[in-house]
C-alpha positions as CSV (number, residue, x, y, z in Angstrom):
1,M,284.7,227.2,105.8
2,V,286.6,226.6,102.7
3,L,284.0,223.8,102.0
4,S,281.9,226.6,100.5
5,S,284.7,228.1,98.4
6,L,284.5,228.0,94.6
7,H,286.0,225.4,92.3
8,P,288.6,227.2,90.1
9,D,286.4,226.7,87.0
10,C,283.5,228.4,88.7
11,E,285.7,231.1,90.2
12,Y,287.0,232.0,86.7
13,I,283.5,232.0,85.1
14,F,281.8,234.0,87.8
15,Q,284.5,236.5,88.1
16,L,284.4,237.2,84.3
17,E,280.6,237.4,84.5
18,R,280.8,240.0,87.3
19,E,283.3,242.0,85.4
20,E,281.2,241.8,82.2
21,Q,278.1,243.0,84.1
22,R,280.1,245.9,85.6
23,C,281.4,246.8,82.2
24,L,278.0,246.7,80.6
25,R,276.6,249.0,83.2
26,Y,279.5,251.4,82.6
27,I,278.9,251.3,78.8
28,A,275.1,252.0,79.4
29,E,276.0,255.0,81.6
30,Q,278.4,256.3,79.0
31,N,275.9,256.0,76.2
32,Y,273.1,257.6,78.2
33,S,275.4,260.5,79.1
34,T,276.3,260.9,75.4
35,V,272.7,261.0,74.4
36,E,271.7,263.3,77.2
37,N,274.5,265.8,76.4
38,S,273.6,266.0,72.7
39,T,269.8,266.2,73.6
40,V,269.1,263.9,70.6
41,L,267.9,260.3,70.9
42,F,270.4,258.4,68.9
43,N,269.5,255.1,67.2
44,F,272.2,252.4,66.9
45,D,273.5,253.8,63.5
46,A,273.8,257.3,64.9
47,L,275.7,255.9,67.9
48,Q,278.0,254.1,65.5
49,N,278.6,257.4,63.6
50,H,279.5,259.0,66.9
51,S,282.4,256.6,67.1
52,M,284.0,258.8,64.4
53,L,284.8,261.2,67.2
54,G,286.6,258.4,69.1
55,C,286.4,254.8,70.2
56,L,283.4,253.6,72.2
57,A,283.7,251.7,75.5
58,F,283.4,248.0,75.0
59,W,283.9,244.6,76.7
60,D,286.3,242.2,74.9
61,S,285.5,239.2,77.0
62,V,288.4,239.9,79.3
63,V,288.9,243.7,80.0
64,C,286.5,246.6,79.9
65,W,287.9,249.4,77.7
66,P,286.7,252.9,78.3
67,Y,285.8,255.6,75.8
68,A,288.9,257.1,74.1
69,A,289.7,259.8,71.6
70,V,291.4,259.0,68.3
71,G,295.1,258.7,68.8
72,E,294.8,257.9,72.5
73,T,296.4,254.8,74.0
74,F,295.1,253.0,77.1
75,H,297.1,250.6,79.3
76,M,295.1,248.2,81.3
77,A,296.4,245.8,84.0
78,C,295.7,242.1,83.6
79,P,292.4,241.2,85.2
80,A,292.4,239.8,88.7
81,V,290.9,236.5,87.5
82,F,294.3,235.6,86.0
83,S,295.6,235.3,89.6
84,L,294.1,231.8,89.5
85,F,296.8,230.8,87.0
86,G,299.8,232.7,88.4
87,N,301.1,236.2,88.9
88,N,299.3,238.9,86.9
89,T,301.8,241.8,86.7
90,G,301.6,242.5,83.0
91,L,299.8,245.3,81.1
92,V,297.8,245.1,78.0
93,S,297.4,248.1,75.7
94,R,295.1,249.2,72.9
95,N,295.3,252.3,70.6
96,C,292.2,254.2,69.5
97,T,292.5,254.7,65.7
98,S,290.2,256.3,63.1
99,N,289.1,252.7,62.3
100,G,288.4,251.9,66.0
101,W,290.3,250.0,68.6
102,S,293.5,248.3,67.6
103,Q,294.3,244.7,68.6
104,P,295.6,244.3,72.2
105,F,299.4,244.5,72.5
106,P,301.1,242.5,73.8
107,P,298.4,239.7,73.5
108,Y,296.7,238.5,76.7
109,H,298.5,235.2,76.7
110,I,301.9,236.9,76.7
111,A,301.1,239.9,78.9
112,C,299.2,237.9,81.6
113,S,301.2,234.7,81.4
114,V,298.4,232.3,80.3
115,D,297.8,230.2,77.2
116,D,295.6,231.3,74.3
117,N,293.1,228.6,75.4
118,I,292.8,229.5,79.0
119,H,293.2,226.2,80.8
120,I,292.5,225.6,84.5
121,P,295.5,223.8,86.0
122,E,293.0,221.3,87.6
123,E,295.5,218.6,88.3
124,S,297.7,220.9,90.4
125,Y,294.9,223.0,91.9
126,F,291.7,221.2,92.6
127,A,292.2,217.5,91.8
128,T,295.3,217.2,94.0
129,V,293.4,218.9,96.9
130,K,290.4,216.7,96.3
131,L,292.6,213.6,96.4
132,I,294.2,214.6,99.7
133,Y,291.0,215.5,101.5
134,S,289.3,212.3,100.1
135,I,292.1,210.2,101.7
136,G,291.8,212.2,104.9
137,Y,288.1,211.9,105.2
138,G,288.1,208.3,104.2
139,T,290.7,207.4,106.7
140,S,289.0,209.4,109.4
141,L,285.7,207.8,108.7
142,F,287.2,204.3,109.0
143,F,288.9,204.8,112.3
144,L,286.1,206.9,113.8
145,S,283.7,204.1,113.1
146,I,285.9,201.7,115.0
147,A,286.2,204.2,117.8
148,V,282.4,204.5,118.2
149,V,282.0,200.8,118.2
150,I,284.6,200.4,120.9
151,L,283.1,203.1,123.2
152,L,279.6,201.6,122.8
153,L,280.8,198.0,123.1
154,F,282.4,198.1,126.5
155,R,280.0,198.9,129.4
156,R,282.7,200.4,131.6
157,L,283.4,203.0,129.0
158,R,279.8,204.3,129.0
159,C,279.9,207.6,130.8
160,A,279.0,211.3,130.2
161,R,282.5,212.1,128.9
162,N,282.5,209.3,126.4
163,Y,278.9,210.0,125.5
164,I,280.0,213.5,124.4
165,H,283.1,212.0,122.6
166,I,280.8,209.6,120.7
167,Q,278.6,212.5,119.5
168,L,281.7,214.4,118.3
169,F,282.9,211.3,116.5
170,V,279.6,210.9,114.8
171,T,279.7,214.5,113.5
172,F,283.1,213.9,112.0
173,M,281.7,210.8,110.3
174,L,278.7,212.7,109.0
175,K,280.9,215.5,107.8
176,A,283.1,213.1,105.8
177,M,280.0,211.4,104.3
178,A,278.5,214.7,103.5
179,V,281.6,215.9,101.6
180,F,281.7,212.7,99.6
181,N,278.0,213.0,98.8
182,K,278.4,216.6,97.8
183,D,281.3,215.9,95.5
184,A,279.3,213.0,93.9
185,K,276.4,215.4,93.2
186,L,278.5,218.4,92.0
187,F,281.2,216.6,90.1
188,A,279.4,213.4,89.0
189,S,281.2,213.5,85.6
190,E,283.4,215.8,83.6
191,D,280.4,216.8,81.5
192,T,278.5,218.1,84.5
193,D,278.2,221.9,84.5
194,H,278.7,222.2,88.3
195,C,278.7,226.0,88.1
196,T,275.1,226.3,87.0
197,L,273.8,222.9,88.2
198,S,270.5,223.4,90.1
199,T,268.6,220.3,91.1
200,A,266.8,219.3,94.3
201,A,269.3,216.5,95.0
202,C,272.2,218.8,94.5
203,K,270.7,221.4,96.9
204,A,269.9,218.7,99.4
205,S,273.5,217.5,99.4
206,V,274.8,221.1,100.0
207,V,272.3,221.6,102.8
208,F,273.3,218.3,104.5
209,C,277.0,219.2,104.1
210,H,276.5,222.6,105.8
211,Y,274.5,221.1,108.6
212,C,277.1,218.4,109.3
213,V,279.9,221.0,109.3
214,M,278.0,223.3,111.7
215,A,277.1,220.4,114.0
216,N,280.7,219.4,114.1
217,F,281.8,222.9,115.2
218,F,279.0,223.0,117.9
219,W,280.0,219.6,119.3
220,L,283.6,220.9,119.5
221,L,282.1,223.7,121.6
222,V,280.2,221.2,123.8
223,E,283.5,219.4,124.4
224,A,285.1,222.7,125.5
225,L,282.2,223.7,127.7
226,Y,282.2,220.2,129.4
227,L,285.9,220.2,130.0
228,N,285.9,223.7,131.4
229,T,283.1,222.7,133.7
230,L,285.0,219.7,134.9
231,L,288.1,221.8,135.7
232,L,286.3,224.6,137.4
233,S,283.8,222.8,139.6
234,S,282.4,219.5,140.7
235,F,280.1,218.7,137.9
236,H,277.0,216.6,138.3
237,H,276.4,214.5,135.1
238,S,272.6,214.7,135.1
239,R,270.5,213.5,132.2
240,R,269.1,217.1,131.9
241,C,272.6,218.4,131.3
242,L,273.4,215.8,128.6
243,W,270.1,216.7,126.9
244,G,271.1,220.3,127.0
245,F,274.4,219.5,125.3
246,G,272.5,217.4,122.8
247,L,270.2,220.3,121.9
248,L,273.2,222.7,121.6
249,G,275.1,220.3,119.4
250,W,272.3,219.0,117.1
251,G,269.4,221.5,117.6
252,V,271.0,224.9,117.2
253,P,272.5,224.1,113.8
254,I,269.1,222.9,112.6
255,V,267.6,226.3,113.5
256,F,270.2,228.2,111.5
257,I,270.1,225.8,108.6
258,V,266.3,226.2,108.3
259,I,266.6,230.0,108.3
260,W,269.3,229.8,105.6
261,I,267.2,227.5,103.5
262,G,264.3,229.9,103.7
263,S,266.6,232.8,102.7
264,R,268.0,231.0,99.7
265,V,264.6,229.8,98.5
266,Y,263.0,233.2,98.7
267,F,265.9,235.6,98.0
268,E,268.8,233.8,96.3
269,D,267.6,230.6,94.7
270,T,270.6,230.3,92.3
271,E,272.8,227.4,91.1
272,C,273.1,224.6,93.6
273,W,273.3,226.9,96.7
274,D,277.0,226.2,96.9
275,I,278.1,229.6,95.6
276,N,278.2,231.9,98.6
277,E,280.7,234.6,97.6
278,D,279.3,238.1,98.3
279,S,276.1,236.6,99.6
280,P,274.8,238.3,102.8
281,Y,272.8,235.1,103.6
282,W,276.0,233.1,103.9
283,W,276.5,234.7,107.3
284,I,273.5,232.8,108.6
285,I,275.7,229.8,108.6
286,K,279.2,231.3,108.8
287,G,278.3,233.7,111.7
288,P,277.4,230.9,114.2
289,I,280.5,228.9,113.2
290,V,282.8,231.9,113.6
291,F,281.2,232.6,117.0
292,S,281.7,229.0,118.1
293,I,285.3,229.0,117.0
294,G,285.9,232.3,118.9
295,V,284.3,230.9,122.1
296,N,286.2,227.7,121.7
297,F,289.5,229.5,121.4
298,I,288.7,231.5,124.6
299,L,287.8,228.3,126.5
300,F,290.9,226.7,125.1
301,M,293.1,229.5,126.5
302,N,291.2,229.3,129.8
303,I,291.8,225.6,130.1
304,I,295.6,226.2,129.5
305,R,295.5,228.8,132.3
306,I,293.8,226.3,134.6
307,L,296.2,223.5,133.8
308,I,299.2,225.8,134.4
309,Q,297.7,226.7,137.8
310,K,296.9,223.1,138.7
311,L,300.4,222.0,137.7
312,N,302.1,224.6,139.8
313,P,305.1,222.8,141.6
314,R,304.3,224.7,144.8
315,L,300.9,223.0,144.9
316,I,301.8,219.5,143.7
317,Q,304.9,217.5,144.6
318,F,306.6,216.4,141.4
319,N,309.7,217.3,139.5
320,N,309.7,220.1,136.8
321,S,310.3,217.7,133.9
322,D,307.2,215.7,134.7
323,Q,305.3,219.0,135.1
324,Y,306.2,220.2,131.6
325,R,305.6,216.8,130.1
326,R,302.1,216.6,131.4
327,L,301.3,220.2,130.5
328,T,302.6,219.8,126.9
329,K,300.7,216.5,126.5
330,S,297.5,218.1,127.7
331,T,297.9,221.1,125.5
332,L,298.6,219.1,122.4
333,L,295.6,216.9,123.1
334,L,293.3,220.0,123.3
335,I,294.4,221.6,120.0
336,P,292.9,219.0,117.6
337,L,289.8,218.6,119.9
338,F,288.9,222.2,119.9
339,G,289.9,222.9,116.3
340,S,292.1,225.8,117.3
341,H,293.9,225.7,114.0
342,Y,290.7,227.3,112.4
343,M,291.6,230.5,114.2
344,V,294.3,231.1,111.6
345,F,291.8,232.2,108.9
346,N,288.6,232.5,111.0
347,F,288.1,236.2,110.8
348,L,289.7,236.8,107.4
349,P,287.8,237.1,104.1
350,D,287.1,233.9,102.2
351,Y,289.3,235.0,99.3
352,F,292.4,235.6,101.5
353,H,295.2,233.2,100.4
354,V,292.8,230.6,98.9
355,S,295.6,228.1,98.3
356,V,296.8,228.2,101.9
357,R,293.2,228.0,103.2
358,L,292.7,224.9,101.1
359,C,295.7,223.2,102.7
360,I,294.8,224.1,106.2
361,E,291.0,223.8,106.2
362,L,290.5,221.0,103.7
363,C,293.7,219.0,103.6
364,M,294.6,219.2,107.2
365,G,291.1,219.5,108.5
366,S,290.1,216.2,106.8
367,F,292.5,214.4,109.1
368,Q,291.2,216.0,112.2
369,G,288.7,213.2,112.8
370,L,291.5,210.6,112.6
371,I,293.6,212.6,115.1
372,V,290.7,212.9,117.5
373,A,289.9,209.2,117.2
374,I,293.5,208.2,118.0
375,L,294.0,210.6,120.9
376,Y,290.6,210.2,122.6
377,C,290.0,206.5,121.9
378,F,292.9,204.4,120.8
379,L,295.5,206.1,123.0
380,N,293.0,206.5,125.9
381,Q,294.3,204.4,128.9
382,E,290.8,203.3,129.8
383,V,290.1,202.0,126.4
384,Q,293.5,200.2,126.2
385,K,292.9,198.6,129.6
386,E,289.4,197.4,128.7
387,I,290.6,195.9,125.4
388,H,293.5,194.3,127.3
389,M,291.2,192.8,129.9
390,R,288.8,191.6,127.2
391,W,291.7,189.9,125.4
392,L,292.9,188.3,128.7
393,R,289.3,187.0,129.4
394,W,289.1,185.6,125.9
395,Q,292.4,183.7,126.4
396,D,291.2,182.5,129.8
397,N,288.1,181.1,128.3
398,S,290.0,179.5,125.4
399,Y,292.8,178.0,127.4
400,G,291.4,177.8,131.0
401,V,294.4,179.8,132.3
402,V,294.2,183.0,134.3
403,L,297.0,185.2,133.1
404,P,298.7,188.0,135.1
405,G,297.0,191.3,134.9
406,A,293.6,189.9,134.1
407,K,292.0,191.7,137.0
408,G,293.0,195.1,135.5
409,S,293.9,198.2,137.3
410,Q,292.5,201.5,138.3
411,M,291.6,203.8,135.4
412,D,292.5,207.5,135.8
413,T,292.7,209.2,132.4
414,P,291.2,212.7,132.4
415,F,290.0,212.6,128.8
């Protein structure tokens, strides 16, 4: 869900804005308390004269300084926003004098290890991540397109299992296109103020991106439900069942997206709808995704349990090395399919280890479509045999020779 996390520029700006609002409320409360205690309504000049008794609370664009008596010194920790640029272990001090607050010592750029002109290390933080996930999504989109064409082209590959695989591949493709479209709208140029941008096209791109991400997670859930059903019982692949899977994968996300759009329009119509930090309405989208990941993980563990039981040497005659080889292969195949790596940060706050989340959810997640396409199409024995047979038929038609193996063989791949 890091797709909804803030760009460092926006994170810096909005954190400072929140701190400023909190400080201004504190100052207003302090001034009101001073007026109330003196039982006199001060005008601005009177309030300034009151500063002769001490230094008034004020916001210096970085830290909120409280009221202090003359001669008193305050030591304030570097604000949390500086954690975006490195460790913030320093302290900044100001002394209250008869002439007011002194200058901060040591200066912020020394105490908090940042430059005077606070500069976002965009190349190392966001641009690099954007480059990696752009390569990942672009590569995934290319190979997923080929995989969908292959599964639709060969008639013998048209079955319920591959129908579900195609839907999953399409969600990965839509997700990649949605990310590219969202980046184009939010970061069209360096002059674009992406933190306060609020246009219909921008909001539409964000909505489309959220829908594609949610649909992708729900089709991962469909894959898990289908495979569990296959392993547990004899499953009849009726059209009604496939329609039910389609409604779950495509329909349920639409319901939550519509509800979320309504909540943003009426209660939180701010920016481009891409800022979701501290928003209760974000759980309308995040909640179902978290639920689907949790259910997927439970189904994943259940599948592993079933595979272990089915590969029991006392039930099947084969050597131990072959048993563990097949079990390991099946387990590794299921991990990218079910997105089990999302469990690492699934139930943790969005701000927990942002840099690590970026690597796992954006950088690694962008290649998930490529991995799924390779494992469930290009390395699928059925697909390989169909392509091989088509190649042999083409050679037969070209040279009039029937080559060995042209008749093919029985296909028995479980995925």
